[in-house]
C-alpha positions, 0 to 999 in steps of 0.5 A: 735326789739322794747322792752317795756321801763318798765314791773311789775314784782311781787314776789307775785306770787310765791308759795311753789309748784313753788319753788319746780318745780324750784328746779326740772326744773332749769337745764338750769340756772344751766348749765350757772351758773356753766360756770360762776363759771368755769370762776371765778375760785374760790379759797379756802378761798374765800368769795362769795355773790350769789345774787338771789340764787334761791333754792341754787343749785349753792350757794352749788357748790360755797361753795364746791369750796371755802371750809371750810375756805371760805364762801358763802352768798346767797341772794334770795328775794322769801322766799319759795325758801329760805326754800328749800335752807336751807333743805340742810345746809352747815357750810360755807354757809348761805341763807337769804331773800333778793334782790338787794334793801337790800344790804345797810347793808352789809359791803363794801369790804367783797367779793372776788366774787359777782355772779348774775346768771339769775338775772341781767335782773330782776333788773330795777336799773341795774347801781345801783346794779352794784354800790353796787356790786363794794361797796361790793367787795374787790380791785380786786375782781371779778363779774360774771353775766349772762343775757338775751340780748336785741335784742335776745330773747330766741327762746321759746318766738319767737315760743309761743308769736304769738300764745299767742297773737292770743289767746289774752293771752299776749303781743308778746315777752315782757311777755315771756322774762325778762323785763330788758335784756342787751344792751351789750355796755350800760352794758360795759359802766355801768360797767366802771362807776361803777369802774370795769375793764377788763370787758368781755361780751361773747354772749353764745347760750345754747340748752335746752331740754324739754320733752314736752310743759307741761315741757316747761310751768313749766320751764317758770312759775317757772323761772318767778316766776309765772309772766309768762302768764300761765293759759292755759292747754289741758283741759281748753284751748284745741285750745290754747294748740294745736296750741302751740303744732304745733308751737313747731313741728319743734323743736322736736328731739329725745332729746325732744323740742329743744329751743335755749336761748341766754345769755350774760356771763360777767366778770369784776374785781373791780378796784384794787386801792380801799381802803383796807377792814375794815373787812370781812363778818361773817357767 
């Protein structure tokens, strides 16, 4: 499937209300984030960087797993989400406003684990961020990330994109999917080029359930931090709303609207030949 070569994603559309919706609706991201943490097998006393931490649910779980002798630094570029995350403090967990473009100030070889959950597909310079992750990890440190897959858009995009296109509200698939999904073989090459060993790339299918169309649109708007092509409601655009409801009819179950998501879950180790760490990060 042909994908756009570039898509502009803005952080300026996020709001406190969207941040609160994300905290309530981000169960899908939590599910595969927890699977990533299980795969990474965090140990007591380890240091963790969570890049793109959202409202902090996964970072708090990581802090529980590394215990009081460990440390988690959670970076998130959206200030309203950081404010929510800070409302539940932990002694071994620090939340800061920042993203992939603000990593130069972190000391090299400071982390045992780096985590990017549903973040990598928003980053344009993916080789650059992998290089940064390799620099920040201790020798033998572990990387875990989840990302959309270039040739497998989520099912909700395939269902809703034709409806939105017919009503002139957006281009098909592109505006309903993150702009930089992974090409698995290209990602494998990028990992090796950055200095990672033993890359493992596994495709997973997740089935998410939404109570109704409104809940699905809320999840999209908050997960895309306001970049989702919204603006339609049963009151303002009744024809569009009804057509979207009909398109979702085949996916209705007792548990709600069931839609598949396809993600690549990736783990790799920083080459153990790197020089010993000069120091560790302080919380």
